[in-house]
C-alpha positions, -999 to 999 in steps of 0.1 A, spaced: 0 0 0 12 36 -6 26 54 25 -5 76 28 -29 46 28 -43 27 58 -66 -3 62 -100 4 78 -113 -16 107 -124 -50 95 -105 -44 63 -68 -53 68 -55 -79 45 -80 -93 20 -102 -121 34 -103 -154 16 -127 -183 22 -123 -216 4 -145 -246 4 -133 -275 -16 -146 -310 -26 -179 -327 -17 -173 -363 -27 -210 -372 -25 -223 -348 -51 -198 -327 -70 -167 -306 -69 -174 -273 -52 -150 -244 -46 -160 -211 -30 -136 -182 -27 -143 -147 -13 -121 -117 -9 -129 -83 8 -107 -53 15 -113 -19 30 -87 9 30 -82 46 28 -59 69 8 -59 105 19 -96 115 22 -110 86 2 -121 52 13 -121 22 -9 -139 -11 -8 -132 -41 -29 -150 -74 -30 -147 -105 -52 -169 -136 -47 -167 -167 -68 -186 -200 -68 -176 -230 -89 -194 -263 -92 -187 -293 -114 -206 -326 -114 -180 -353 -113 -202 -379 -130 -210 -354 -158 -182 -328 -161 -200 -309 -188 -225 -299 -161 -204 -271 -147 -213 -237 -134 -194 -205 -124 -210 -176 -106 -190 -145 -97 -195 -110 -84 -169 -82 -83 -175 -48 -67 -154 -17 -61 -165 15 -43 -148 48 -38 -162 71 -12 -154 108 -5 -171 130 20 -199 139 -4 -200 112 -30 -196 75 -36 -192 57 -69 -195 19 -72 -192 -6 -100 -206 -42 -98 -200 -70 -123 -218 -103 -120 -210 -133 -141 -231 -165 -145 -216 -192 -167 -232 -226 -171 -222 -254 -195 -238 -284 -211 -224 -310 -235 -231 -286 -264 -228 -250 -251 -216 -225 -227 -242 -200 -216 -227 -168 -203 -245 -138 -187 -225 -108 -176 -241 -78 -160 -222 -46 -153 -237 -18 -132 -225 16 -121 -239 34 -92 -235 71 -82 -245 77 -45 -263 43 -45 -284 53 -76 -281 30 -106 -268 52 -135 -257 26 -161 -264 -11 -168 -252 -34 -195 -261 -70 -199 -242 -95 -222 -261 -128 -227 -243 -152 -250 -247 -188 -260 -213 -201 -271 -211 -235 -288 -185 -259 -274 -155 -266 -296 -151 -302 -284 -119 -292 -265 
């Protein structure tokens, strides 16, 4: 961190949580990271959350869900971006939905959704 930066209470180093294999059903991995800090008169918040799931008896049945957020706050304004990703696969396709949002003082000002069906290339 820069010399004029400081972690906020509860922020400190990024927090990671990991859950691994469930042998009865499927492979599951969960990872989360959060970080709060300040630089001069601004506070920053960063969060990444991911969930992976794969069916061991049918590996084509796989899913990824993720969210990423970043927020900058000054004494009179906050701006946040949030991206969510949901990707599911089947034997024939990947279905990917990505949603990006921008908030100004907690009011949604922009949103863009990408929704794509991508054929598998038999890799």
